[in-house]
C-alpha atoms as one frame of an Amber mdcrd trajectory, in Angstrom:
protein
  30.697 -30.756 -36.959  31.177 -29.714 -40.569  34.262 -27.663 -41.367  33.794
 -25.086 -44.103  35.797 -22.238 -45.535  34.733 -19.222 -47.572  34.501 -19.862
 -51.307  37.381 -18.226 -53.167  36.901 -17.818 -56.913  40.635 -17.289 -57.440
  41.231 -20.960 -56.632  39.224 -21.972 -59.701  40.637 -19.568 -62.289  43.213
 -21.885 -63.825  43.152 -21.163 -67.549  43.003 -18.069 -69.744  39.564 -19.222
 -70.910  38.346 -19.488 -67.290  39.568 -15.956 -66.614  38.059 -14.426 -69.768
  34.682 -16.070 -69.182  34.692 -15.028 -65.507  35.509 -11.391 -66.276  33.051
 -11.320 -69.183  30.239 -12.659 -66.986  31.012 -10.046 -64.325  31.089  -7.266
 -66.929  27.739  -8.351 -68.385  26.028  -7.641 -65.065  26.835  -3.941 -65.319
  27.652  -3.963 -61.600  30.926  -2.075 -60.992  31.336  -3.637 -57.532  31.100
  -7.130 -58.986  33.533  -6.226 -61.768  35.977  -4.838 -59.193  35.719  -8.067
 -57.185  36.209 -10.195 -60.305  39.347  -8.262 -61.286  40.583  -8.752 -57.733
  39.924 -12.502 -57.939  41.867 -12.747 -61.187  44.757 -10.678 -59.798  44.853
 -12.968 -56.764  44.813 -16.055 -58.993  47.729 -14.670 -61.033  49.666 -13.418
 -58.021  48.767 -10.061 -56.524  52.408  -9.030 -56.060  53.274  -9.738 -59.673
  50.197  -7.907 -60.965  50.811  -4.937 -58.661  54.387  -4.641 -59.913  53.319
  -4.859 -63.565  50.614  -2.240 -62.948  53.028   0.063 -61.152  51.149   0.086
 -57.841  51.984  -1.219 -54.388  50.786  -4.715 -53.494  49.027  -3.592 -50.306
  47.478  -0.661 -52.155  46.169  -3.010 -54.825  44.702  -5.397 -52.242  42.956
  -2.438 -50.608  41.728  -0.980 -53.908  40.254  -4.285 -55.065  38.766  -5.245
 -51.703  35.035  -5.168 -50.991  35.343  -1.716 -49.432  37.948  -0.425 -51.888
  37.380   2.385 -54.319  39.967   2.064 -57.098  40.424   4.812 -59.612  39.602
   4.070 -63.223  43.307   4.492 -63.927  44.118   1.689 -61.479  41.522  -0.602
 -63.059  42.928   0.039 -66.534  46.507  -0.601 -65.356  45.497  -3.852 -63.637
  43.535  -5.083 -66.648  46.575  -4.349 -68.832  48.872  -6.097 -66.324  46.565
  -9.106 -66.569  47.096  -9.101 -70.339  43.676  -7.689 -71.138  42.156  -4.515
 -72.461  38.876  -2.744 -71.944  36.529  -2.492 -74.897  33.101  -0.991 -75.377
  30.410  -2.552 -77.494  26.765  -1.832 -78.091  24.395  -3.368 -75.589
């Protein structure tokens, strides 16, 4: 019998460069669900409680918002990105 576990991207996001490249790749897809999941992976890698506190939201609320079935507000996304030390920018496609 082979024992497996679900792949968890947050376990592999060790450096700032890893995180930037991961978020950039997710953003390039144009898929908001994938971007939401990627932000959630990064928040988990950094410590969801710490990110929730810095963003001014509850930890459980943040988990729910960034989950597969979550529906975070744009305001929450911006706050989390800022708490992660990032910023949102727009550039021509």
